[in-house]
C-alpha positions as CSV (number, residue, x, y, z in Angstrom):
1,X,9.3,3.8,-9.6
2,X,8.3,7.1,-11.2
3,X,5.8,9.9,-10.7
4,X,2.6,9.6,-12.6
5,X,1.7,12.5,-15.0
6,X,-0.2,15.1,-13.0
7,X,-2.9,17.5,-14.3
8,X,-4.3,20.5,-12.4
9,X,-2.6,22.8,-9.9
10,X,1.2,22.5,-9.6
11,X,1.4,23.0,-5.9
12,X,-0.2,20.5,-3.5
13,X,0.3,22.1,-0.2
14,X,-0.2,25.7,1.2
15,X,0.3,27.3,4.6
16,X,-2.9,29.2,3.9
17,X,-1.4,32.6,4.5
18,X,-1.7,35.5,2.2
19,X,0.8,38.2,1.1
20,X,4.4,37.9,2.0
21,X,3.8,35.0,4.4
22,X,2.3,32.8,1.7
23,X,4.1,29.5,1.1
24,X,3.2,26.8,-1.3
25,X,5.0,23.5,-2.2
26,X,4.6,20.4,-4.3
27,X,4.7,17.8,-1.5
28,X,2.1,15.2,-2.6
29,X,2.7,12.9,-5.6
30,X,1.4,9.7,-7.1
31,X,4.2,7.1,-7.6
32,X,3.8,4.1,-9.9
33,X,6.0,1.2,-11.1
34,X,6.5,-0.2,-14.6
35,X,3.9,-2.9,-14.1
36,X,1.2,-0.2,-13.4
37,X,2.2,1.7,-16.6
38,X,2.1,-1.5,-18.7
39,X,-1.5,-2.0,-17.7
40,X,-2.6,1.6,-17.3
41,X,-0.4,3.5,-19.8
42,X,-2.8,6.5,-20.1
43,X,-3.4,7.0,-16.4
44,X,-2.9,10.4,-14.7
45,X,-3.2,12.1,-11.4
46,X,-5.6,15.0,-11.0
47,X,-4.9,17.6,-8.4
48,X,-8.0,19.0,-6.7
49,X,-8.5,22.1,-4.5
50,X,-7.4,21.7,-0.9
51,X,-10.8,22.2,0.7
52,X,-10.5,22.1,4.5
53,X,-7.1,20.6,4.5
54,X,-3.8,22.4,3.7
55,X,-3.0,19.5,1.2
56,X,-4.7,18.9,-2.1
57,X,-6.2,15.5,-2.8
58,X,-4.9,13.6,-5.8
59,X,-7.3,11.5,-7.8
60,X,-5.9,8.8,-10.2
61,X,-7.8,8.6,-13.4
62,X,-7.4,5.6,-15.7
63,X,-8.2,6.7,-19.3
64,X,-7.7,3.4,-21.1
65,X,-7.1,-0.2,-19.9
66,X,-4.9,-2.5,-21.9
67,X,-6.3,-6.1,-21.9
68,X,-4.0,-8.4,-20.1
69,X,-4.1,-12.2,-19.7
70,X,-1.6,-12.2,-16.8
71,X,-2.7,-10.9,-13.4
72,X,0.3,-8.6,-12.6
73,X,-0.9,-7.3,-9.2
74,X,-1.9,-10.5,-7.6
75,X,-5.6,-9.6,-7.1
76,X,-8.1,-12.4,-7.4
77,X,-10.4,-11.9,-10.5
78,X,-12.9,-14.6,-9.5
79,X,-15.9,-14.0,-7.3
């Protein structure tokens, strides 16, 4: 297991205070395994603004899919 490459803001959480009371941290991460990286080697996580939450949302972006004959994740590919 490893953390997916992340783009955007470094911190993913804030206590929403200004000045000396401000506190930010990198709490949220996207974790993937080797099978994911084999199929989606150019995927990355994008950190968005926190909006109404004190946490930022993370959106996984798949930039390129490697064709694969074997179904590594066990999902059905038939309708």
